[in-house]
mmCIF entry with sequence, helices, sheets and N, C-alpha, C, O atoms, coordinates in Angstrom:
data_MODEL
# 
_entry.id   MODEL 
# 
_entity.id                         1 
_entity.type                       polymer 
_entity.pdbx_number_of_molecules   1 
# 
_entity_poly.entity_id                      1 
_entity_poly.type                           'polypeptide(L)' 
_entity_poly.nstd_linkage                   no 
_entity_poly.nstd_monomer                   no 
_entity_poly.pdbx_seq_one_letter_code       MSIFIFILPPLLLLHYVICLSSLVHFLHHMRDSEHEMQETIHDL 
_entity_poly.pdbx_seq_one_letter_code_can   MSIFIFILPPLLLLHYVICLSSLVHFLHHMRDSEHEMQETIHDL 
_entity_poly.pdbx_strand_id                 A 
# 
loop_
_entity_poly_seq.entity_id 
_entity_poly_seq.num 
_entity_poly_seq.mon_id 
_entity_poly_seq.hetero 
1 1  MET n 
1 2  SER n 
1 3  ILE n 
1 4  PHE n 
1 5  ILE n 
1 6  PHE n 
1 7  ILE n 
1 8  LEU n 
1 9  PRO n 
1 10 PRO n 
1 11 LEU n 
1 12 LEU n 
1 13 LEU n 
1 14 LEU n 
1 15 HIS n 
1 16 TYR n 
1 17 VAL n 
1 18 ILE n 
1 19 CYS n 
1 20 LEU n 
1 21 SER n 
1 22 SER n 
1 23 LEU n 
1 24 VAL n 
1 25 HIS n 
1 26 PHE n 
1 27 LEU n 
1 28 HIS n 
1 29 HIS n 
1 30 MET n 
1 31 ARG n 
1 32 ASP n 
1 33 SER n 
1 34 GLU n 
1 35 HIS n 
1 36 GLU n 
1 37 MET n 
1 38 GLN n 
1 39 GLU n 
1 40 THR n 
1 41 ILE n 
1 42 HIS n 
1 43 ASP n 
1 44 LEU n 
# 
_struct_asym.id          A 
_struct_asym.entity_id   1 
# 
_struct_conf.conf_type_id            HELX_P 
_struct_conf.id                      HELX_P1 
_struct_conf.pdbx_PDB_helix_id       AA1 
_struct_conf.beg_label_comp_id       SER 
_struct_conf.beg_label_asym_id       A 
_struct_conf.beg_label_seq_id        2 
_struct_conf.pdbx_beg_PDB_ins_code   ? 
_struct_conf.end_label_comp_id       ASP 
_struct_conf.end_label_asym_id       A 
_struct_conf.end_label_seq_id        43 
_struct_conf.pdbx_end_PDB_ins_code   ? 
_struct_conf.beg_auth_comp_id        SER 
_struct_conf.beg_auth_asym_id        A 
_struct_conf.beg_auth_seq_id         2 
_struct_conf.end_auth_comp_id        ASP 
_struct_conf.end_auth_asym_id        A 
_struct_conf.end_auth_seq_id         43 
_struct_conf.pdbx_PDB_helix_class    1 
_struct_conf.details                 ? 
_struct_conf.pdbx_PDB_helix_length   42 
# 
_struct_conf_type.id          HELX_P 
_struct_conf_type.criteria    ? 
_struct_conf_type.reference   ? 
# 
loop_
_atom_site.group_PDB 
_atom_site.id 
_atom_site.type_symbol 
_atom_site.label_atom_id 
_atom_site.label_alt_id 
_atom_site.label_comp_id 
_atom_site.label_asym_id 
_atom_site.label_entity_id 
_atom_site.label_seq_id 
_atom_site.pdbx_PDB_ins_code 
_atom_site.Cartn_x 
_atom_site.Cartn_y 
_atom_site.Cartn_z 
_atom_site.occupancy 
_atom_site.B_iso_or_equiv 
_atom_site.pdbx_formal_charge 
_atom_site.auth_seq_id 
_atom_site.auth_comp_id 
_atom_site.auth_asym_id 
_atom_site.auth_atom_id 
_atom_site.pdbx_PDB_model_num 
ATOM 1   N N  . MET A 1 1  ? 30.556  -2.378  32.084 1.00 0.00 ? 1  MET A N  1 
ATOM 2   C CA . MET A 1 1  ? 29.593  -3.383  32.545 1.00 0.00 ? 1  MET A CA 1 
ATOM 3   C C  . MET A 1 1  ? 28.154  -2.826  32.512 1.00 0.00 ? 1  MET A C  1 
ATOM 4   O O  . MET A 1 1  ? 27.203  -3.532  32.180 1.00 0.00 ? 1  MET A O  1 
ATOM 5   N N  . SER A 1 2  ? 28.038  -1.588  32.854 1.00 0.00 ? 2  SER A N  1 
ATOM 6   C CA . SER A 1 2  ? 26.697  -0.997  32.890 1.00 0.00 ? 2  SER A CA 1 
ATOM 7   C C  . SER A 1 2  ? 26.108  -0.858  31.467 1.00 0.00 ? 2  SER A C  1 
ATOM 8   O O  . SER A 1 2  ? 24.892  -0.816  31.282 1.00 0.00 ? 2  SER A O  1 
ATOM 9   N N  . ILE A 1 3  ? 27.008  -0.788  30.481 1.00 0.00 ? 3  ILE A N  1 
ATOM 10  C CA . ILE A 1 3  ? 26.550  -0.733  29.081 1.00 0.00 ? 3  ILE A CA 1 
ATOM 11  C C  . ILE A 1 3  ? 25.751  -1.997  28.736 1.00 0.00 ? 3  ILE A C  1 
ATOM 12  O O  . ILE A 1 3  ? 24.725  -1.931  28.059 1.00 0.00 ? 3  ILE A O  1 
ATOM 13  N N  . PHE A 1 4  ? 26.233  -3.130  29.208 1.00 0.00 ? 4  PHE A N  1 
ATOM 14  C CA . PHE A 1 4  ? 25.536  -4.391  28.954 1.00 0.00 ? 4  PHE A CA 1 
ATOM 15  C C  . PHE A 1 4  ? 24.142  -4.374  29.561 1.00 0.00 ? 4  PHE A C  1 
ATOM 16  O O  . PHE A 1 4  ? 23.191  -4.887  28.971 1.00 0.00 ? 4  PHE A O  1 
ATOM 17  N N  . ILE A 1 5  ? 24.029  -3.783  30.737 1.00 0.00 ? 5  ILE A N  1 
ATOM 18  C CA . ILE A 1 5  ? 22.727  -3.707  31.406 1.00 0.00 ? 5  ILE A CA 1 
ATOM 19  C C  . ILE A 1 5  ? 21.750  -2.917  30.560 1.00 0.00 ? 5  ILE A C  1 
ATOM 20  O O  . ILE A 1 5  ? 20.555  -3.214  30.549 1.00 0.00 ? 5  ILE A O  1 
ATOM 21  N N  . PHE A 1 6  ? 22.245  -1.914  29.853 1.00 0.00 ? 6  PHE A N  1 
ATOM 22  C CA . PHE A 1 6  ? 21.360  -1.116  29.000 1.00 0.00 ? 6  PHE A CA 1 
ATOM 23  C C  . PHE A 1 6  ? 21.066  -1.827  27.669 1.00 0.00 ? 6  PHE A C  1 
ATOM 24  O O  . PHE A 1 6  ? 19.972  -1.696  27.121 1.00 0.00 ? 6  PHE A O  1 
ATOM 25  N N  . ILE A 1 7  ? 22.015  -2.553  27.172 1.00 0.00 ? 7  ILE A N  1 
ATOM 26  C CA . ILE A 1 7  ? 21.897  -3.157  25.847 1.00 0.00 ? 7  ILE A CA 1 
ATOM 27  C C  . ILE A 1 7  ? 21.138  -4.507  25.895 1.00 0.00 ? 7  ILE A C  1 
ATOM 28  O O  . ILE A 1 7  ? 20.392  -4.829  24.970 1.00 0.00 ? 7  ILE A O  1 
ATOM 29  N N  . LEU A 1 8  ? 21.322  -5.248  26.916 1.00 0.00 ? 8  LEU A N  1 
ATOM 30  C CA . LEU A 1 8  ? 20.802  -6.605  26.963 1.00 0.00 ? 8  LEU A CA 1 
ATOM 31  C C  . LEU A 1 8  ? 19.280  -6.679  26.958 1.00 0.00 ? 8  LEU A C  1 
ATOM 32  O O  . LEU A 1 8  ? 18.734  -7.437  26.156 1.00 0.00 ? 8  LEU A O  1 
ATOM 33  N N  . PRO A 1 9  ? 18.562  -5.944  27.798 1.00 0.00 ? 9  PRO A N  1 
ATOM 34  C CA . PRO A 1 9  ? 17.084  -6.073  27.805 1.00 0.00 ? 9  PRO A CA 1 
ATOM 35  C C  . PRO A 1 9  ? 16.428  -5.785  26.459 1.00 0.00 ? 9  PRO A C  1 
ATOM 36  O O  . PRO A 1 9  ? 15.551  -6.550  26.059 1.00 0.00 ? 9  PRO A O  1 
ATOM 37  N N  . PRO A 1 10 ? 16.799  -4.730  25.737 1.00 0.00 ? 10 PRO A N  1 
ATOM 38  C CA . PRO A 1 10 ? 16.186  -4.529  24.417 1.00 0.00 ? 10 PRO A CA 1 
ATOM 39  C C  . PRO A 1 10 ? 16.484  -5.684  23.458 1.00 0.00 ? 10 PRO A C  1 
ATOM 40  O O  . PRO A 1 10 ? 15.621  -6.093  22.681 1.00 0.00 ? 10 PRO A O  1 
ATOM 41  N N  . LEU A 1 11 ? 17.709  -6.204  23.519 1.00 0.00 ? 11 LEU A N  1 
ATOM 42  C CA . LEU A 1 11 ? 18.055  -7.324  22.634 1.00 0.00 ? 11 LEU A CA 1 
ATOM 43  C C  . LEU A 1 11 ? 17.211  -8.552  22.952 1.00 0.00 ? 11 LEU A C  1 
ATOM 44  O O  . LEU A 1 11 ? 16.719  -9.233  22.052 1.00 0.00 ? 11 LEU A O  1 
ATOM 45  N N  . LEU A 1 12 ? 17.053  -8.820  24.224 1.00 0.00 ? 12 LEU A N  1 
ATOM 46  C CA . LEU A 1 12 ? 16.241  -9.957  24.623 1.00 0.00 ? 12 LEU A CA 1 
ATOM 47  C C  . LEU A 1 12 ? 14.771  -9.749  24.196 1.00 0.00 ? 12 LEU A C  1 
ATOM 48  O O  . LEU A 1 12 ? 14.107  -10.673 23.725 1.00 0.00 ? 12 LEU A O  1 
ATOM 49  N N  . LEU A 1 13 ? 14.304  -8.545  24.371 1.00 0.00 ? 13 LEU A N  1 
ATOM 50  C CA . LEU A 1 13 ? 12.926  -8.231  23.985 1.00 0.00 ? 13 LEU A CA 1 
ATOM 51  C C  . LEU A 1 13 ? 12.762  -8.404  22.468 1.00 0.00 ? 13 LEU A C  1 
ATOM 52  O O  . LEU A 1 13 ? 11.776  -8.975  22.001 1.00 0.00 ? 13 LEU A O  1 
ATOM 53  N N  . LEU A 1 14 ? 13.727  -7.908  21.722 1.00 0.00 ? 14 LEU A N  1 
ATOM 54  C CA . LEU A 1 14 ? 13.677  -8.028  20.257 1.00 0.00 ? 14 LEU A CA 1 
ATOM 55  C C  . LEU A 1 14 ? 13.681  -9.489  19.844 1.00 0.00 ? 14 LEU A C  1 
ATOM 56  O O  . LEU A 1 14 ? 12.892  -9.906  18.997 1.00 0.00 ? 14 LEU A O  1 
ATOM 57  N N  . HIS A 1 15 ? 14.566  -10.259 20.443 1.00 0.00 ? 15 HIS A N  1 
ATOM 58  C CA . HIS A 1 15 ? 14.645  -11.684 20.165 1.00 0.00 ? 15 HIS A CA 1 
ATOM 59  C C  . HIS A 1 15 ? 13.307  -12.381 20.457 1.00 0.00 ? 15 HIS A C  1 
ATOM 60  O O  . HIS A 1 15 ? 12.838  -13.203 19.670 1.00 0.00 ? 15 HIS A O  1 
ATOM 61  N N  . TYR A 1 16 ? 12.711  -12.038 21.590 1.00 0.00 ? 16 TYR A N  1 
ATOM 62  C CA . TYR A 1 16 ? 11.445  -12.629 22.001 1.00 0.00 ? 16 TYR A CA 1 
ATOM 63  C C  . TYR A 1 16 ? 10.346  -12.293 20.981 1.00 0.00 ? 16 TYR A C  1 
ATOM 64  O O  . TYR A 1 16 ? 9.570   -13.160 20.580 1.00 0.00 ? 16 TYR A O  1 
ATOM 65  N N  . VAL A 1 17 ? 10.299  -11.021 20.574 1.00 0.00 ? 17 VAL A N  1 
ATOM 66  C CA . VAL A 1 17 ? 9.286   -10.569 19.623 1.00 0.00 ? 17 VAL A CA 1 
ATOM 67  C C  . VAL A 1 17 ? 9.442   -11.291 18.277 1.00 0.00 ? 17 VAL A C  1 
ATOM 68  O O  . VAL A 1 17 ? 8.459   -11.713 17.668 1.00 0.00 ? 17 VAL A O  1 
ATOM 69  N N  . ILE A 1 18 ? 10.688  -11.423 17.831 1.00 0.00 ? 18 ILE A N  1 
ATOM 70  C CA . ILE A 1 18 ? 10.950  -12.098 16.547 1.00 0.00 ? 18 ILE A CA 1 
ATOM 71  C C  . ILE A 1 18 ? 10.533  -13.564 16.639 1.00 0.00 ? 18 ILE A C  1 
ATOM 72  O O  . ILE A 1 18 ? 9.885   -14.085 15.731 1.00 0.00 ? 18 ILE A O  1 
ATOM 73  N N  . CYS A 1 19 ? 10.894  -14.215 17.708 1.00 0.00 ? 19 CYS A N  1 
ATOM 74  C CA . CYS A 1 19 ? 10.510  -15.630 17.895 1.00 0.00 ? 19 CYS A CA 1 
ATOM 75  C C  . CYS A 1 19 ? 9.005   -15.762 17.904 1.00 0.00 ? 19 CYS A C  1 
ATOM 76  O O  . CYS A 1 19 ? 8.452   -16.648 17.253 1.00 0.00 ? 19 CYS A O  1 
ATOM 77  N N  . LEU A 1 20 ? 8.334   -14.881 18.642 1.00 0.00 ? 20 LEU A N  1 
ATOM 78  C CA . LEU A 1 20 ? 6.871   -14.946 18.786 1.00 0.00 ? 20 LEU A CA 1 
ATOM 79  C C  . LEU A 1 20 ? 6.199   -14.732 17.432 1.00 0.00 ? 20 LEU A C  1 
ATOM 80  O O  . LEU A 1 20 ? 5.276   -15.465 17.074 1.00 0.00 ? 20 LEU A O  1 
ATOM 81  N N  . SER A 1 21 ? 6.650   -13.747 16.688 1.00 0.00 ? 21 SER A N  1 
ATOM 82  C CA . SER A 1 21 ? 6.034   -13.417 15.396 1.00 0.00 ? 21 SER A CA 1 
ATOM 83  C C  . SER A 1 21 ? 6.252   -14.562 14.398 1.00 0.00 ? 21 SER A C  1 
ATOM 84  O O  . SER A 1 21 ? 5.351   -14.903 13.632 1.00 0.00 ? 21 SER A O  1 
ATOM 85  N N  . SER A 1 22 ? 7.452   -15.150 14.413 1.00 0.00 ? 22 SER A N  1 
ATOM 86  C CA . SER A 1 22 ? 7.716   -16.266 13.503 1.00 0.00 ? 22 SER A CA 1 
ATOM 87  C C  . SER A 1 22 ? 6.856   -17.478 13.887 1.00 0.00 ? 22 SER A C  1 
ATOM 88  O O  . SER A 1 22 ? 6.377   -18.204 13.016 1.00 0.00 ? 22 SER A O  1 
ATOM 89  N N  . LEU A 1 23 ? 6.667   -17.689 15.178 1.00 0.00 ? 23 LEU A N  1 
ATOM 90  C CA . LEU A 1 23 ? 5.836   -18.782 15.661 1.00 0.00 ? 23 LEU A CA 1 
ATOM 91  C C  . LEU A 1 23 ? 4.401   -18.587 15.208 1.00 0.00 ? 23 LEU A C  1 
ATOM 92  O O  . LEU A 1 23 ? 3.757   -19.517 14.721 1.00 0.00 ? 23 LEU A O  1 
ATOM 93  N N  . VAL A 1 24 ? 3.908   -17.370 15.372 1.00 0.00 ? 24 VAL A N  1 
ATOM 94  C CA . VAL A 1 24 ? 2.529   -17.065 14.983 1.00 0.00 ? 24 VAL A CA 1 
ATOM 95  C C  . VAL A 1 24 ? 2.351   -17.250 13.473 1.00 0.00 ? 24 VAL A C  1 
ATOM 96  O O  . VAL A 1 24 ? 1.346   -17.805 13.027 1.00 0.00 ? 24 VAL A O  1 
ATOM 97  N N  . HIS A 1 25 ? 3.323   -16.786 12.694 1.00 0.00 ? 25 HIS A N  1 
ATOM 98  C CA . HIS A 1 25 ? 3.291   -16.954 11.251 1.00 0.00 ? 25 HIS A CA 1 
ATOM 99  C C  . HIS A 1 25 ? 3.278   -18.430 10.887 1.00 0.00 ? 25 HIS A C  1 
ATOM 100 O O  . HIS A 1 25 ? 2.523   -18.852 10.011 1.00 0.00 ? 25 HIS A O  1 
ATOM 101 N N  . PHE A 1 26 ? 4.110   -19.211 11.556 1.00 0.00 ? 26 PHE A N  1 
ATOM 102 C CA . PHE A 1 26 ? 4.184   -20.643 11.291 1.00 0.00 ? 26 PHE A CA 1 
ATOM 103 C C  . PHE A 1 26 ? 2.834   -21.312 11.595 1.00 0.00 ? 26 PHE A C  1 
ATOM 104 O O  . PHE A 1 26 ? 2.356   -22.128 10.807 1.00 0.00 ? 26 PHE A O  1 
ATOM 105 N N  . LEU A 1 27 ? 2.226   -20.970 12.730 1.00 0.00 ? 27 LEU A N  1 
ATOM 106 C CA . LEU A 1 27 ? 0.969   -21.570 13.114 1.00 0.00 ? 27 LEU A CA 1 
ATOM 107 C C  . LEU A 1 27 ? -0.137  -21.212 12.116 1.00 0.00 ? 27 LEU A C  1 
ATOM 108 O O  . LEU A 1 27 ? -0.956  -22.060 11.762 1.00 0.00 ? 27 LEU A O  1 
ATOM 109 N N  . HIS A 1 28 ? -0.155  -19.969 11.670 1.00 0.00 ? 28 HIS A N  1 
ATOM 110 C CA . HIS A 1 28 ? -1.136  -19.548 10.675 1.00 0.00 ? 28 HIS A CA 1 
ATOM 111 C C  . HIS A 1 28 ? -0.950  -20.343 9.383  1.00 0.00 ? 28 HIS A C  1 
ATOM 112 O O  . HIS A 1 28 ? -1.922  -20.788 8.773  1.00 0.00 ? 28 HIS A O  1 
ATOM 113 N N  . HIS A 1 29 ? 0.287   -20.515 8.980  1.00 0.00 ? 29 HIS A N  1 
ATOM 114 C CA . HIS A 1 29 ? 0.591   -21.262 7.773  1.00 0.00 ? 29 HIS A CA 1 
ATOM 115 C C  . HIS A 1 29 ? 0.135   -22.703 7.920  1.00 0.00 ? 29 HIS A C  1 
ATOM 116 O O  . HIS A 1 29 ? -0.455  -23.255 6.991  1.00 0.00 ? 29 HIS A O  1 
ATOM 117 N N  . MET A 1 30 ? 0.389   -23.315 9.046  1.00 0.00 ? 30 MET A N  1 
ATOM 118 C CA . MET A 1 30 ? -0.024  -24.692 9.307  1.00 0.00 ? 30 MET A CA 1 
ATOM 119 C C  . MET A 1 30 ? -1.539  -24.796 9.198  1.00 0.00 ? 30 MET A C  1 
ATOM 120 O O  . MET A 1 30 ? -2.055  -25.718 8.566  1.00 0.00 ? 30 MET A O  1 
ATOM 121 N N  . ARG A 1 31 ? -2.246  -23.865 9.804  1.00 0.00 ? 31 ARG A N  1 
ATOM 122 C CA . ARG A 1 31 ? -3.709  -23.901 9.810  1.00 0.00 ? 31 ARG A CA 1 
ATOM 123 C C  . ARG A 1 31 ? -4.246  -23.739 8.381  1.00 0.00 ? 31 ARG A C  1 
ATOM 124 O O  . ARG A 1 31 ? -5.189  -24.422 7.981  1.00 0.00 ? 31 ARG A O  1 
ATOM 125 N N  . ASP A 1 32 ? -3.637  -22.831 7.627  1.00 0.00 ? 32 ASP A N  1 
ATOM 126 C CA . ASP A 1 32 ? -4.070  -22.599 6.252  1.00 0.00 ? 32 ASP A CA 1 
ATOM 127 C C  . ASP A 1 32 ? -3.873  -23.854 5.394  1.00 0.00 ? 32 ASP A C  1 
ATOM 128 O O  . ASP A 1 32 ? -4.765  -24.246 4.643  1.00 0.00 ? 32 ASP A O  1 
ATOM 129 N N  . SER A 1 33 ? -2.725  -24.464 5.511  1.00 0.00 ? 33 SER A N  1 
ATOM 130 C CA . SER A 1 33 ? -2.426  -25.645 4.702  1.00 0.00 ? 33 SER A CA 1 
ATOM 131 C C  . SER A 1 33 ? -3.357  -26.793 5.117  1.00 0.00 ? 33 SER A C  1 
ATOM 132 O O  . SER A 1 33 ? -3.778  -27.588 4.277  1.00 0.00 ? 33 SER A O  1 
ATOM 133 N N  . GLU A 1 34 ? -3.671  -26.872 6.400  1.00 0.00 ? 34 GLU A N  1 
ATOM 134 C CA . GLU A 1 34 ? -4.598  -27.898 6.864  1.00 0.00 ? 34 GLU A CA 1 
ATOM 135 C C  . GLU A 1 34 ? -5.966  -27.674 6.239  1.00 0.00 ? 34 GLU A C  1 
ATOM 136 O O  . GLU A 1 34 ? -6.625  -28.614 5.797  1.00 0.00 ? 34 GLU A O  1 
ATOM 137 N N  . HIS A 1 35 ? -6.379  -26.419 6.210  1.00 0.00 ? 35 HIS A N  1 
ATOM 138 C CA . HIS A 1 35 ? -7.661  -26.057 5.630  1.00 0.00 ? 35 HIS A CA 1 
ATOM 139 C C  . HIS A 1 35 ? -7.687  -26.416 4.142  1.00 0.00 ? 35 HIS A C  1 
ATOM 140 O O  . HIS A 1 35 ? -8.679  -26.948 3.644  1.00 0.00 ? 35 HIS A O  1 
ATOM 141 N N  . GLU A 1 36 ? -6.606  -26.126 3.448  1.00 0.00 ? 36 GLU A N  1 
ATOM 142 C CA . GLU A 1 36 ? -6.507  -26.457 2.022  1.00 0.00 ? 36 GLU A CA 1 
ATOM 143 C C  . GLU A 1 36 ? -6.573  -27.967 1.813  1.00 0.00 ? 36 GLU A C  1 
ATOM 144 O O  . GLU A 1 36 ? -7.200  -28.445 0.868  1.00 0.00 ? 36 GLU A O  1 
ATOM 145 N N  . MET A 1 37 ? -5.927  -28.704 2.693  1.00 0.00 ? 37 MET A N  1 
ATOM 146 C CA . MET A 1 37 ? -5.964  -30.168 2.601  1.00 0.00 ? 37 MET A CA 1 
ATOM 147 C C  . MET A 1 37 ? -7.411  -30.664 2.723  1.00 0.00 ? 37 MET A C  1 
ATOM 148 O O  . MET A 1 37 ? -7.842  -31.529 1.961  1.00 0.00 ? 37 MET A O  1 
ATOM 149 N N  . GLN A 1 38 ? -8.144  -30.117 3.672  1.00 0.00 ? 38 GLN A N  1 
ATOM 150 C CA . GLN A 1 38 ? -9.538  -30.538 3.869  1.00 0.00 ? 38 GLN A CA 1 
ATOM 151 C C  . GLN A 1 38 ? -10.383 -30.188 2.636  1.00 0.00 ? 38 GLN A C  1 
ATOM 152 O O  . GLN A 1 38 ? -11.239 -30.973 2.228  1.00 0.00 ? 38 GLN A O  1 
ATOM 153 N N  . GLU A 1 39 ? -10.145 -29.022 2.050  1.00 0.00 ? 39 GLU A N  1 
ATOM 154 C CA . GLU A 1 39 ? -10.889 -28.639 0.856  1.00 0.00 ? 39 GLU A CA 1 
ATOM 155 C C  . GLU A 1 39 ? -10.562 -29.594 -0.302 1.00 0.00 ? 39 GLU A C  1 
ATOM 156 O O  . GLU A 1 39 ? -11.452 -29.999 -1.050 1.00 0.00 ? 39 GLU A O  1 
ATOM 157 N N  . THR A 1 40 ? -9.296  -29.941 -0.438 1.00 0.00 ? 40 THR A N  1 
ATOM 158 C CA . THR A 1 40 ? -8.891  -30.847 -1.492 1.00 0.00 ? 40 THR A CA 1 
ATOM 159 C C  . THR A 1 40 ? -9.549  -32.208 -1.329 1.00 0.00 ? 40 THR A C  1 
ATOM 160 O O  . THR A 1 40 ? -10.031 -32.799 -2.296 1.00 0.00 ? 40 THR A O  1 
ATOM 161 N N  . ILE A 1 41 ? -9.564  -32.695 -0.101 1.00 0.00 ? 41 ILE A N  1 
ATOM 162 C CA . ILE A 1 41 ? -10.215 -33.980 0.202  1.00 0.00 ? 41 ILE A CA 1 
ATOM 163 C C  . ILE A 1 41 ? -11.724 -33.899 -0.106 1.00 0.00 ? 41 ILE A C  1 
ATOM 164 O O  . ILE A 1 41 ? -12.330 -34.839 -0.618 1.00 0.00 ? 41 ILE A O  1 
ATOM 165 N N  . HIS A 1 42 ? -12.292 -32.744 0.227  1.00 0.00 ? 42 HIS A N  1 
ATOM 166 C CA . HIS A 1 42 ? -13.717 -32.551 -0.004 1.00 0.00 ? 42 HIS A CA 1 
ATOM 167 C C  . HIS A 1 42 ? -14.021 -32.541 -1.527 1.00 0.00 ? 42 HIS A C  1 
ATOM 168 O O  . HIS A 1 42 ? -15.044 -33.069 -1.962 1.00 0.00 ? 42 HIS A O  1 
ATOM 169 N N  . ASP A 1 43 ? -13.137 -31.946 -2.305 1.00 0.00 ? 43 ASP A N  1 
ATOM 170 C CA . ASP A 1 43 ? -13.309 -31.919 -3.744 1.00 0.00 ? 43 ASP A CA 1 
ATOM 171 C C  . ASP A 1 43 ? -13.253 -33.324 -4.353 1.00 0.00 ? 43 ASP A C  1 
ATOM 172 O O  . ASP A 1 43 ? -13.943 -33.627 -5.326 1.00 0.00 ? 43 ASP A O  1 
ATOM 173 N N  . LEU A 1 44 ? -12.427 -34.157 -3.763 1.00 0.00 ? 44 LEU A N  1 
ATOM 174 C CA . LEU A 1 44 ? -12.346 -35.541 -4.245 1.00 0.00 ? 44 LEU A CA 1 
ATOM 175 C C  . LEU A 1 44 ? -13.618 -36.299 -3.877 1.00 0.00 ? 44 LEU A C  1 
ATOM 176 O O  . LEU A 1 44 ? -13.745 -37.482 -4.195 1.00 0.00 ? 44 LEU A O  1 
# 
């Protein structure tokens, strides 16, 4: 049982970091595509 206590926190932390990084990446991508859309509209 004590093994779980040692293993669980790092796994949770890892999961949190992965989720956070993917979210940040997604937001950056959204912002970039939005910027490209505006430039395309401006070119028209």
